[in-house]
Structures are given as structure tokens and as C-alpha cells.
C-alpha positions, 0 to 999 in steps of 0.5 A: 814119927815113932808113934806113926812107925808103930802104927804102920808096924801094927797095921802091917802085922795085922794083915798077916793073918788075913793074907794067910787065909787068902792064900789058903782060899786061893790055893783051894781054888787053884786045886779045884780049877785044876780038877775042873780043867781036866774034866773039861779036857775029858769032856772036849775029847769025847765031843771032839770025836763026835763033832770033828768028822761032821765039821770036817765035811760040813756043807750048806746041805748037811747042817742038820747032821751038826744039829744031831751031833750036838743034841743032848750035849752040854756046855757053852759051845754046844749051847751056842751052836744049837742057838745058831742053828735054831736062828738060821733066819736071823743075822742079829740073833746069831751075832748076839749069840756069838757075842754072848759066847765071847762074854761067857768065855771071858767070864770063865777065863777071869777065874784063871786070870785072878789066880795068876795075878793074886797068887804072886801078889799074896805070896809077896805080901806074905813074904814082906809082912813077916820080915818086920817081926823077923828083923825085930827078933834079930835085933832083940837076939831072939833067933827062934822068933826070927826063924819062925817068921822067915819060915812063914815068909818063905812058905807063903812065897812058895804057895803064892807062886804055885797058885800063880803058876796054876792059874797062868797055865790053865789060862793059856790052855783055856784060851786056846781051847776057847779060841778054837771054839769061837773059830768053829762057831764063826765057821758055822755062822758064815756057812749059814750066811752063805746058805741064806745068800744063795737061797736069796739069789 
């Protein structure tokens, strides 16, 4: 039993370095995602000033104005909107475009979800792993060793929570943005459908 405990202790202690590397990796990803989110916010504000007036007055007879407004614009929403307008005569294609947009959105949100979950998990692992050596140092009367491991534990916890908070906040913001984007795409799709039904009648 003592041998088994020693093996578990070695394995657990050996995970500390990989956990610290993972924490550093996800911290870099969190910083990059914060910057990306800000860039996306600026892009959306510029696009909103150009698109919102057109959407507010959008009718079946002026759908061409929307095509001109998004012409030359980039991003998943603009691509989906251009594709919807390009396949006005095909319900199947338009439904596929909406589904593809939802898949792209979920793929984009997965990065933020990963941060919001992995940050606290790695923070907890980085807290618990050094506790073993810290307690061993306390038992041996080595206060300096115990203090070092406790410092590692607390610092890892803080960084892990920062990663989780960043991921959660970015996830909430992007979910709201993409829900608005999908709503607008469905509105355009429904308007095209109404135009087609009116033409048939």
C-alpha cells in the first residue's frame, strides 16, 4: 500500500509541469481572444452603421440595396447574407446556408467555452498538486519548501480563474452578437420567401 501511495504521489507531482504549461497556454489564448473580441466589436460597429438603416427599411422590392450594403464586407454573417441573396430561388440552398452559419457560430463559440471550463479546471489541478509536497515540507519542518509550493498553488488558482472569467464573458458577448446575426439572417430569408410566394400568386 505504501508503494502504491508513492507511485500516486510521483504521478501527481509529475503532472505539475504539464499543468503549468497548459495554464500558460490558455492564458495566452485568453489574451488573444480578448483582443479578437475587441476587433470584432469594432468591425460590428462599423458594419452596423452601414447595415442597420438598410435593414430597418428593408422590403421585398429593395433587397438589392442590402446586397450593395454588404458588398466587399467580410465575416461569416456577410458571407451568409450574400449567399442568401445569391440563392433567392432555392429554399434548400437558403436553409443550408442558415444551418452552415449556425455551425460556424458554434465552432467559434467553442473556443470561449473551452477557456471558461479549462481555466478553473487547470487552476484547481494547479492548486491541489503542489499541496502534497507542501504538506510533506510542513511535516519535515521545511517551511521554505512549503511556502514555495503554496505560492505556486495560489498563483495557479488565480490565473485559472482569470482564464475562466475571460472565456465566460467573451462567450456571453458573442452569444448575444450571433443571436442577433442569426435573427437578421432569418428575417432576410423570410422576406425572400414572402417575395417568392407573392410572385407565384
